[in-house]
C-alpha positions in Angstrom: -20.1 -0.1 10.0 -18.9 -3.1 8.0 -15.2 -3.9 8.3 -13.6 -4.8 4.9 -11.9 -8.1 4.2 -8.5 -7.7 6.0 -7.0 -11.0 4.9 -4.5 -9.8 2.3 -3.7 -6.1 2.1 -1.7 -3.8 -0.2 0.1 -1.2 1.9 0.0 2.5 1.3 3.0 3.5 -0.8 4.1 6.9 -1.8 3.2 7.5 -5.5 2.8 3.7 -6.0 -0.7 3.0 -4.7 -2.4 4.3 -7.8 -5.8 2.8 -8.9 -4.3 0.7 -11.8 -1.8 -0.9 -9.4 -4.5 -1.5 -6.8 -6.6 -3.2 -9.4 -3.7 -5.3 -10.6 -3.1 -6.6 -7.0 -6.7 -7.2 -6.4 -7.0 -9.3 -9.5 -4.2 -11.4 -7.9 -5.3 -12.1 -4.4 -5.3 -8.7 -2.5 -8.6 -8.3 -0.6 -8.1 -4.7 0.5 -5.8 -2.0 -1.0 -4.8 1.3 0.6 -4.2 4.6 -1.2 -0.9 6.4 -0.6 -0.9 8.8 2.4 -2.9 11.9 1.4 -2.5 15.3 2.8 -5.7 16.7 4.4 -4.6 20.3 3.9 -4.2 19.7 0.2 -7.5 17.9 -0.1 -9.1 21.0 1.3 -7.0 23.8 -0.3 -5.8 22.4 -3.6 -8.6 21.7 -6.0 -6.3 20.0 -8.6 -5.0 17.7 -5.8 -8.5 16.9 -4.6 -9.9 16.2 -8.1 -6.9 14.0 -9.0 -7.4 11.7 -6.0 -11.2 11.7 -6.3 -10.8 10.6 -9.9 -8.4 7.9 -8.8 -10.9 6.6 -6.3 -13.9 6.8 -8.7 -12.2 5.1 -11.6 -10.7 2.5 -9.3 -14.0 1.8 -7.7 -15.8 1.4 -11.0 -13.0 -0.8 -12.4 -12.9 -2.9 -9.3 -16.5 -3.9 -9.4 -15.5 -6.9 -11.5 -13.7 -8.3 -8.4 -15.4 -6.4 -5.6 -12.2 -4.6 -4.7 -12.2 -2.4 -1.6 -10.0 0.5 -0.9 -8.9 2.4 2.3 -7.9 6.0 2.0 -5.0 6.9 4.3 -4.8 10.4 5.8 -2.1 12.1 7.9 -2.0 15.1 10.1 -2.4 16.3 13.7 -5.6 18.5 13.5 -8.8 16.7 14.2 -11.0 19.2 12.4 -8.9 19.4 9.3 -8.7 15.6 9.1 -12.4 15.1 9.4 -13.2 17.8 6.9 -10.8 16.2 4.4 -12.3 12.8 5.1 -15.7 14.0 4.2 -14.4 14.9 0.7 -13.6 11.3 0.0 -15.7 9.2 2.4 -18.3 8.1 -0.2 -15.5 6.6 -2.4 -13.9 4.2 0.0 -14.4 1.3 2.4 -12.4 2.9 5.3 -10.3 5.9 6.3 -6.9 5.2 8.0 -4.9 7.5 10.2 -1.2 7.3 9.5 0.9 7.0 12.7 3.9 5.4 11.1 5.4 7.6 8.5 9.1 8.0 9.4 10.2 10.5 6.8 11.7 13.9 7.7 8.6 15.8 6.4 6.5 13.9 8.9 8.9 14.9 11.7 8.9 18.5 10.6 5.1 18.6 10.3 4.7 16.6 13.5 2.5 13.8 12.1 2.8 10.1 11.2 5.2 8.2 13.4 6.1 11.4 15.3 2.7 11.3 17.1 3.6 8.1 19.0 5.3 9.7 22.0 3.1 9.5 25.1 2.7 13.3 25.3 0.8 13.1 22.0 -1.5 10.2 22.9 -4.5 12.5 24.0 -4.3 14.3 20.7 -4.3 11.1 18.7 -7.2 9.8 20.7 -9.1 13.0 19.9 -8.4 12.6 16.2 -9.5 8.9 16.1 -12.6 9.7 18.1 -13.6 12.5 15.8 -13.0 10.4 12.7 -14.9 7.4 14.1 -17.9 9.5 15.1 -18.1 12.0 12.2 -17.1 10.0 9.2 -19.2 7.3 7.5 -16.7 4.6 6.8 -14.9 2.7 9.6 -11.8 4.3 11.0 -8.5 2.4 11.2 -5.0 3.2 12.4 -1.6 2.1 11.1 1.2 2.6 13.5 4.8 1.7 14.5 6.2 0.7 17.9 6.0 3.4 20.5 9.3 5.1 21.3 9.7 4.0 25.0 11.9 1.8 27.0 9.2 -0.9 26.8 7.9 -0.6 23.3 5.7 -3.7 23.3 3.8 -2.8 26.4 3.5 0.9 25.4 2.2 0.0 22.0 -0.4 -2.2 23.5 -1.4 0.5 26.0 -1.7 3.1 23.2 -3.5 0.8 20.9 -6.1 0.0 23.6 -6.8 3.7 23.9 -7.2 4.0 20.2 -9.6 1.0 20.2 -11.6 2.8 22.9 -11.6 6.0 20.8 -13.2 4.1 17.9 -10.6 2.5 15.8 -12.2 -0.5 13.9 -8.9 -2.2 13.3 -5.2 -1.5 13.9 -2.3 -2.3 11.7 1.1 -2.6 13.4 4.4 -2.3 11.4 6.4 -3.5 14.3 9.5 -1.4 13.8 10.7 1.8 15.4 10.4 5.1 13.6 13.7 6.2 11.9 14.0 9.0 9.4 17.3 7.6 8.2 16.4 3.9 7.9 12.8 3.1 7.3 13.2 -0.6 7.9 15.8 -0.7 10.6 16.1 -4.3 11.6 13.4 -7.0 11.3 9.8 -6.3 12.4 9.1 -7.6 15.9 6.4 -10.2 15.1 6.1 -11.0 18.8 4.9 -7.5 19.4 2.1 -8.1 16.8 1.2 -11.3 18.6 1.0 -9.6 22.0 -1.1 -6.8 20.5 -3.5 -9.3 18.9 -4.0 -11.0 22.2 -4.6 -7.8 24.0 -7.2 -6.1 21.7 -10.8 -6.8 20.8 -10.6 -5.3 17.4 -8.8 -7.0 14.4 -5.1 -6.6 14.2 -3.1 -6.6 10.9 0.6 -7.4 10.7 2.9 -5.5 8.4 6.5 -6.4 7.9 9.0 -9.3 7.2 7.3 -10.6 4.0 9.2 -11.3 0.9 7.7 -14.7 -0.2 4.4 -16.5 0.2 6.0 -18.7 2.8 6.7 -15.5 4.8 3.0 -14.6 4.6 2.1 -17.9 6.1 4.8 -17.8 8.7 3.8 -14.2 9.7 0.2 -15.2 10.2 1.1 -18.4 12.1 3.5 -16.5 14.4 1.2 -13.5 15.1 -2.3 -14.9 14.7 -3.1 -11.6 13.1 -6.4 -11.1 11.3 -4.6 -10.0 8.1 -1.2 -9.5 6.5 -0.2 -6.2 4.9 2.6 -6.2 2.3 4.3 -3.1 0.8 7.5 -3.1 -1.3 7.6 -6.8 -2.0 4.2 -6.4 -3.7 5.8 -3.8 -6.0 8.0 -6.5 -7.5 5.5 -9.4 -7.2 1.9 -8.2 -7.3 0.9 -11.9 -7.3 2.4 -12.9 -4.0 -0.9 -13.6 -2.3 -1.6 -16.2 -5.0 1.7 -17.9 -4.3 2.8 -17.1 -7.9 5.9 -15.5 -9.2 4.7 -13.9 -12.5 6.5 -13.6 -15.8 7.8 -10.0 -15.4 6.9 -9.0 -19.0 3.4 -10.4 -18.9 2.6 -8.8 -15.5 4.0 -5.5 -16.8 1.8 -5.7 -19.9 -1.2 -6.5 -17.7 -0.6 -3.4 -15.7 -0.2 -1.3 -18.8 -3.5 -2.6 -20.1 -5.2 -1.4 -16.9 -3.5 2.0 -17.3 -5.0 2.2 -20.8 -8.4 1.3 -19.4 -8.0 4.0 -16.7 -6.2 6.8 -18.5 -4.8 9.9 -16.8 -5.0 8.2 -13.3 -1.4 7.1 -12.8 1.3 9.6 -13.9 3.9 8.6 -16.4 6.6 8.5 -13.7 4.4 6.2 -11.6 3.8 3.9 -14.5 7.5 3.8 -15.4 8.5 3.0 -11.8 6.0 0.2 -11.5 7.3 -1.5 -14.7 10.9 -1.0 -13.5 10.0 -2.8 -10.3 8.3 -5.7 -12.1 11.3 -6.3 -14.3 13.9 -5.6 -11.6 12.4 -8.1 -9.2 13.5 -11.0 -11.3 15.9 -9.6 -13.8 18.1 -7.0 -12.0 21.2 -9.2 -12.4 20.7 -9.9 -16.1 23.4 -8.3 -18.4 20.7 -6.4 -20.3 19.1 -4.8 -17.2 21.0 -1.5 -17.4 20.1 -1.2 -21.1 16.5 -1.7 -20.1 16.6 1.0 -17.5 18.1 3.4 -20.0 15.5 2.5 -22.6 12.6 2.7 -20.1 13.6 6.2 -19.0 13.5 7.3 -22.7 9.9 6.2 -23.1 7.3 8.9 -23.4 4.1 7.0 -22.8 2.3 3.7 -22.2 2.6 2.7 -25.8 6.4 3.3 -25.8 6.8 1.2 -22.7 4.6 -1.6 -24.2 6.7 -1.6 -27.4 9.9 -1.8 -25.4 8.6 -4.8 -23.5 7.3 -6.6 -26.5 10.4 -6.1 -28.6 13.8 -5.3 -27.0 13.1 -6.9 -23.6 11.7 -10.0 -25.1 14.7 -10.3 -27.4 17.2 -9.6 -24.6 15.6 -12.4 -22.6 16.2 -14.7 -25.5 12.6 -15.2 -26.4 10.9 -14.8 -29.8 9.2 -11.4 -30.2 5.4 -11.9 -30.0 2.3 -9.9 -30.5 0.0 -12.1 -28.5 1.0 -11.1 -25.0 -2.6 -11.2 -23.8 -2.3 -11.7 -20.1 -4.3 -14.3 -18.2 -3.7 -16.0 -14.9 -2.6 -19.2 -16.6 0.2 -17.3 -18.4 1.5 -15.6 -15.3 3.6 -18.5 -13.9 7.3 -17.6 -13.8 9.7 -18.6 -16.5 13.4 -19.0 -16.1 15.4 -16.3 -17.8 
């Protein structure tokens, strides 16, 4: 099995890891993008859900051929058979399948999956899941986890990860924070824990956490010696972070909308609206017109409405002349001062 390029990774994000956004990030430095966490039970029992995510992967794969983009599908759950059966539904459409061992949300706690499988009593079950995935699925198997909930989280996380390596995990991503349903990012990520894990394992280790700027990316890699850096929410505001660029927010929004038009019916309207809000908010949230923008954006009914809003009102609010030639190219993406 060939391990994909782990250098710069777009994290799995709920309802925000759609194919158009993955393609946008891969145009701007991301070497590997994850889907959002998918529910194996729905992949097997809900045909609409299955077809929606298969279409996302197919369209994303075909569109990404221009840049050789690779994607990892993330699955959750605690039943080896169900996870493997679901994995077989999408294994031909991805470069890897990841087991989520980090989701801190209440539904993960109630369903006993994600970050709530990190307790030592569940280690044998997780080993069985990873072993089944690595032996019965075609793409490489990976695991994304948080710190184990013990009195010695660093050493316990190393011990658990070593067992997962033995079970067949091809690489491991550590978001070095504890699981908390109330506060997903409680405190800074423990980069020393990532460094210790990297030293202990033979498979590649990816570091997730503490990145808001390109300098943070470099600092994280220097401190952890990780094989790759994964970024989540910061990438929503700046999809060009791995190019060390802060893009013009309108131009990058329009570039995303162009991809959505090329890949219709892949991202929902709500997903598209949320992405554009993040792009503008990242640099303009303190501008006096930002609340007007939020109101106008929520009134938009489709891609063309959002595009018109950006080209006219937002451009005018920013004090720039309205233009029709917002063709995006990398040279135009450099930040401007509002």
